[in-house]
Backbone as CSV, one residue per row, in Angstrom:
resi,resn,N_x,N_y,N_z,CA_x,CA_y,CA_z,C_x,C_y,C_z
1,MET,111.689,-13.493,55.086,110.435,-13.943,54.514,110.599,-14.037,53.000
2,HIS,110.096,-15.082,52.411,110.164,-15.297,50.976,109.293,-14.265,50.273
3,PRO,109.757,-13.683,49.133,108.994,-12.636,48.450,107.564,-13.041,48.095
4,LYS,107.345,-14.310,47.786,105.996,-14.743,47.428,105.044,-14.697,48.612
5,HIS,105.585,-14.755,49.823,104.750,-14.806,51.008,104.595,-13.461,51.698
6,ARG,105.070,-12.411,51.062,104.926,-11.082,51.634,103.465,-10.656,51.603
7,ALA,103.075,-9.916,52.612,101.706,-9.391,52.644,101.528,-8.411,51.500
8,PRO,100.356,-8.401,50.882,100.129,-7.462,49.781,100.196,-6.020,50.281
9,LYS,100.643,-5.139,49.396,100.729,-3.730,49.747,99.316,-3.221,50.032
10,SER,99.159,-2.569,51.133,97.851,-2.109,51.565,97.382,-0.932,50.716
11,SER,96.084,-0.894,50.442,95.519,0.237,49.716,94.991,1.273,50.704
12,LEU,95.219,1.025,51.978,94.787,1.967,52.997,95.810,3.072,53.156
13,SER,95.323,4.264,53.410,96.228,5.362,53.714,95.556,6.263,54.736
14,THR,96.355,6.905,55.538,95.852,7.793,56.570,95.354,9.075,55.920
15,ARG,94.219,9.547,56.379,93.640,10.793,55.858,93.619,11.832,56.963
16,ASP,93.889,13.054,56.599,93.807,14.162,57.538,92.332,14.584,57.605
17,ILE,91.715,14.311,58.734,90.289,14.600,58.875,90.009,16.089,58.717
18,ALA,90.897,16.927,59.199,90.694,18.376,59.077,90.583,18.780,57.605
19,LYS,91.424,18.173,56.752,91.358,18.483,55.317,90.088,17.921,54.688
20,MET,89.622,16.803,55.211,88.403,16.199,54.683,87.171,17.034,55.053
21,VAL,87.239,17.705,56.196,86.120,18.515,56.674,86.067,19.881,55.979
22,GLU,87.220,20.392,55.540,87.306,21.749,54.971,86.228,22.078,53.939
23,PRO,86.019,21.251,52.921,85.057,21.643,51.877,83.613,21.770,52.359
24,THR,83.251,21.043,53.405,81.849,21.020,53.847,81.631,21.559,55.250
25,ASP,82.698,21.706,56.015,82.627,22.089,57.432,81.911,21.041,58.277
26,ASN,81.804,19.810,57.747,81.108,18.753,58.474,81.629,17.403,57.972
27,LEU,82.191,16.617,58.858,82.741,15.322,58.467,81.663,14.413,57.892
28,TYR,80.484,14.392,58.508,79.395,13.544,58.016,79.046,13.906,56.576
29,LYS,78.940,15.192,56.269,78.614,15.613,54.903,79.704,15.171,53.929
30,SER,80.962,15.321,54.326,82.073,14.914,53.461,82.009,13.423,53.165
31,VAL,81.809,12.624,54.207,81.735,11.170,54.032,80.516,10.797,53.183
32,SER,79.415,11.496,53.376,78.210,11.236,52.590,78.447,11.518,51.105
33,ILE,79.117,12.612,50.800,79.431,12.959,49.413,80.346,11.905,48.795
34,ILE,81.365,11.502,49.531,82.290,10.472,49.047,81.542,9.165,48.809
35,SER,80.663,8.816,49.716,79.891,7.574,49.603,79.000,7.586,48.361
36,ARG,78.327,8.695,48.132,77.459,8.785,46.945,78.260,8.679,45.659
37,ARG,79.414,9.323,45.629,80.271,9.251,44.437,80.798,7.834,44.246
38,ALA,81.168,7.164,45.329,81.661,5.789,45.238,80.583,4.872,44.658
39,GLU,79.336,5.079,45.055,78.229,4.289,44.497,78.104,4.518,42.997
40,GLN,78.216,5.771,42.559,78.150,6.083,41.130,79.268,5.372,40.370
41,ILE,80.466,5.438,40.900,81.625,4.802,40.251,81.422,3.294,40.172
42,ALA,80.944,2.690,41.257,80.729,1.240,41.282,79.724,0.818,40.220
43,VAL,78.660,1.582,40.068,77.643,1.266,39.062,78.232,1.378,37.656
44,LEU,78.996,2.430,37.408,79.601,2.624,36.090,80.569,1.498,35.742
45,VAL,81.398,1.113,36.700,82.381,0.051,36.464,81.667,-1.282,36.225
46,LYS,80.624,-1.539,37.003,79.878,-2.794,36.843,79.198,-2.854,35.472
47,GLU,78.609,-1.744,35.047,77.971,-1.702,33.728,78.998,-1.946,32.627
48,GLU,80.153,-1.308,32.752,81.218,-1.471,31.754,81.687,-2.932,31.692
49,LEU,81.887,-3.532,32.844,82.310,-4.934,32.903,81.248,-5.848,32.305
50,ASN,79.992,-5.618,32.643,78.910,-6.448,32.104,78.828,-6.362,30.582
51,ILE,79.060,-5.177,30.042,79.036,-5.008,28.582,80.166,-5.816,27.946
52,LYS,81.354,-5.734,28.539,82.496,-6.468,27.983,82.310,-7.974,28.106
53,LEU,81.740,-8.431,29.214,81.553,-9.869,29.406,80.364,-10.407,28.626
54,ALA,79.446,-9.534,28.226,78.286,-9.973,27.448,78.711,-10.554,26.099
55,ASP,79.853,-10.123,25.593,80.359,-10.654,24.334,80.658,-12.147,24.434
56,PHE,80.881,-12.621,25.652,81.233,-14.019,25.852,80.016,-14.878,26.197
57,ALA,78.869,-14.245,26.374,77.666,-14.982,26.752,77.233,-15.897,25.606
58,SER,76.746,-17.036,25.975,76.298,-18.011,24.990,74.846,-18.343,25.268
59,SER,74.066,-18.468,24.208,72.660,-18.821,24.384,72.500,-20.314,24.653
60,VAL,73.518,-21.095,24.324,73.485,-22.539,24.548,74.527,-22.871,25.611
61,ASP,74.080,-23.498,26.664,74.981,-23.887,27.741,75.299,-25.369,27.628
62,SER,76.329,-25.665,26.904,76.770,-27.056,26.824,78.125,-27.169,27.508
63,LEU,78.466,-28.358,27.906,79.739,-28.555,28.600,80.919,-28.156,27.725
64,GLU,80.807,-28.363,26.427,81.891,-28.008,25.524,82.107,-26.499,25.477
65,GLU,81.014,-25.735,25.578,81.113,-24.284,25.475,81.434,-23.618,26.801
66,MET,81.435,-24.371,27.860,81.687,-23.787,29.176,83.153,-23.928,29.558
67,HIS,84.032,-23.785,28.577,85.460,-23.851,28.853,85.961,-22.464,29.275
68,GLU,87.096,-22.446,29.906,87.654,-21.172,30.349,88.147,-20.373,29.156
69,ASN,87.751,-19.169,29.075,88.149,-18.284,28.001,89.221,-17.338,28.540
70,ARG,90.409,-17.435,28.021,91.537,-16.658,28.540,91.270,-15.152,28.474
71,GLU,90.683,-14.677,27.403,90.415,-13.238,27.283,89.410,-12.784,28.342
72,GLN,88.401,-13.595,28.587,87.404,-13.278,29.607,88.053,-13.229,30.985
73,ILE,88.953,-14.139,31.250,89.663,-14.162,32.531,90.520,-12.906,32.677
74,GLU,91.197,-12.507,31.618,92.037,-11.312,31.671,91.207,-10.056,31.924
75,ILE,90.051,-9.981,31.301,89.156,-8.833,31.527,88.734,-8.795,32.989
76,SER,88.347,-9.939,33.519,87.921,-10.010,34.914,89.056,-9.630,35.862
77,LYS,90.256,-10.120,35.580,91.410,-9.796,36.426,91.710,-8.302,36.384
78,TYR,91.581,-7.693,35.208,91.818,-6.259,35.081,90.879,-5.488,36.008
79,TYR,89.592,-5.840,35.997,88.621,-5.133,36.822,88.831,-5.406,38.309
80,GLU,89.334,-6.584,38.644,89.631,-6.887,40.047,90.780,-6.033,40.565
81,ARG,91.707,-5.677,39.688,92.880,-4.895,40.092,92.609,-3.392,40.153
82,LEU,91.497,-2.949,39.617,91.181,-1.519,39.658,91.044,-1.050,41.100
83,PRO,91.386,0.209,41.366,91.199,0.723,42.725,89.719,0.679,43.103
84,LYS,89.464,0.457,44.360,88.087,0.386,44.850,87.404,1.744,44.669
85,PRO,86.095,1.733,44.395,85.372,2.990,44.180,85.502,3.984,45.331
86,THR,85.574,3.496,46.564,85.711,4.427,47.694,87.052,5.146,47.664
87,ILE,88.090,4.469,47.214,89.406,5.103,47.119,89.391,6.172,46.032
88,VAL,88.809,5.834,44.886,88.726,6.794,43.779,87.903,8.009,44.198
89,ALA,86.749,7.761,44.824,85.874,8.859,45.248,86.555,9.740,46.291
90,THR,87.271,9.135,47.217,87.974,9.918,48.236,89.043,10.787,47.604
91,GLU,89.797,10.232,46.668,90.830,11.015,45.970,90.197,12.173,45.208
92,GLU,89.082,11.907,44.523,88.402,12.975,43.789,87.968,14.085,44.749
93,PHE,87.400,13.691,45.882,86.926,14.673,46.865,88.088,15.489,47.429
94,MET,89.141,14.800,47.826,90.286,15.475,48.443,91.018,16.393,47.451
95,ASN,90.927,16.085,46.162,91.582,16.902,45.144,90.645,17.961,44.554
96,GLY,89.457,18.116,45.140,88.514,19.144,44.697,87.887,18.878,43.345
97,LYS,87.791,17.619,42.956,87.248,17.281,41.640,85.752,16.967,41.674
98,LEU,85.125,17.011,42.853,83.694,16.733,42.955,82.932,18.035,43.151
99,ARG,81.836,18.156,42.423,80.967,19.319,42.610,79.802,18.901,43.498
100,PHE,79.458,19.756,44.434,78.332,19.497,45.314,77.844,20.832,45.851
101,HIS,76.628,20.823,46.353,76.120,22.041,46.998,75.380,21.635,48.261
102,ASN,75.338,22.560,49.199,74.614,22.325,50.444,73.153,22.668,50.224
103,ARG,72.300,21.758,50.625,70.868,22.011,50.506,70.432,23.037,51.536
104,THR,69.535,23.891,51.106,68.924,24.848,52.038,67.488,24.403,52.253
105,GLU,66.805,25.040,53.141,65.416,24.699,53.401,64.568,24.874,52.130
106,ASP,64.928,25.843,51.281,64.197,26.094,50.040,64.379,24.954,49.035
107,ASP,65.544,24.250,49.099,65.822,23.156,48.176,65.064,21.892,48.523
108,LYS,64.701,21.742,49.785,64.056,20.507,50.251,62.591,20.510,49.854
109,THR,62.121,19.349,49.455,60.700,19.209,49.100,60.060,18.236,50.054
110,ASP,58.797,18.409,50.299,58.077,17.511,51.208,57.660,16.247,50.543
């Protein structure tokens, strides 16, 4: 197979469910924590990207000004290559870098 036609390296990796359950004693809780952290990361990355791309925004939309901006393209490509928020959140969780607590009945409000 020609090198250009090789399948991209997968960002998927096998996880040991037992290790994922250890911090919470419940797989659902672990996945929920990872999911919430992934949402936080996604929002932060999107805000950062929007701030950087706002520098390229133009108040006048003319055909002359709607040319491709190489720096803007490079910024976009950089953010596309970043690891997905779920991967980052899972790594943080598995490495004990996330703080969380289990809610008790006293913590819940009606």
